[in-house]
C-alpha positions as CSV (number, residue, x, y, z in Angstrom):
1,X,23.2,-26.0,38.3
2,X,26.8,-26.3,37.0
3,X,27.5,-27.0,33.4
4,X,29.2,-30.0,31.8
5,X,32.9,-30.2,32.5
6,X,35.2,-28.8,29.7
7,X,38.3,-30.7,28.8
8,X,41.2,-30.0,26.4
9,X,40.3,-33.1,24.4
10,X,37.1,-31.4,23.4
11,X,39.0,-28.8,21.4
12,X,40.2,-29.0,17.8
13,X,43.1,-26.6,17.0
14,X,44.0,-25.8,13.4
15,X,46.3,-23.0,12.3
16,X,44.7,-19.9,13.9
17,X,41.3,-21.5,14.7
18,X,40.0,-23.3,17.7
19,X,36.7,-25.1,17.8
20,X,34.9,-26.6,20.9
21,X,33.7,-29.7,19.2
22,X,30.7,-30.4,21.4
23,X,29.1,-27.0,20.9
24,X,30.7,-25.8,17.6
25,X,32.0,-22.7,19.3
26,X,34.4,-21.2,16.9
27,X,37.2,-18.8,17.8
28,X,40.1,-17.6,15.7
29,X,42.9,-15.2,15.3
30,X,43.1,-13.2,12.1
31,X,46.0,-11.1,10.7
32,X,44.1,-7.8,11.5
33,X,43.1,-8.6,15.0
34,X,45.7,-8.9,17.7
35,X,43.7,-10.8,20.2
36,X,41.7,-14.0,19.7
37,X,38.0,-13.3,19.2
38,X,34.7,-15.0,19.1
39,X,33.4,-15.9,15.6
40,X,30.5,-18.1,16.5
41,X,28.8,-19.3,19.8
42,X,27.6,-22.5,18.1
43,X,25.4,-24.1,20.7
44,X,27.4,-22.7,23.6
45,X,25.1,-21.9,26.4
46,X,22.3,-24.1,25.1
47,X,21.5,-27.6,26.3
48,X,22.7,-30.0,23.7
49,X,20.6,-32.9,22.4
50,X,22.6,-35.3,24.5
51,X,21.8,-33.2,27.6
52,X,25.2,-31.7,28.0
53,X,25.3,-28.0,28.9
54,X,28.6,-26.1,28.4
55,X,28.9,-22.6,29.9
56,X,30.6,-19.8,28.1
57,X,32.8,-18.9,31.1
58,X,34.1,-22.4,31.1
59,X,34.8,-22.8,27.4
60,X,36.2,-19.3,26.5
61,X,39.2,-19.3,28.7
62,X,40.5,-22.6,27.4
63,X,39.9,-21.6,23.8
64,X,41.7,-18.2,24.3
65,X,44.6,-20.0,26.0
66,X,44.9,-22.4,23.1
67,X,44.9,-19.6,20.6
68,X,47.5,-17.5,22.5
69,X,49.8,-20.6,22.8
70,X,49.5,-21.1,19.1
71,X,50.6,-17.5,18.4
72,X,53.6,-18.0,20.6
73,X,54.6,-21.1,18.6
74,X,54.0,-19.5,15.2
């Protein structure tokens, strides 16, 4: 069964951190790590209390893209 659709509006981007708001999945870029990396899965991969189910493979590419774009801007 496919997961819940992931949209850009579900992400919060601040400085060098991106959070998938529904799941709390937290990714960031720090000064010592060249590529964005996963800090916390939050509830990613789990069925949320409201029944939504976000898959890792759907959330991660968007989060990494947002972090890479942020690096190019700053």
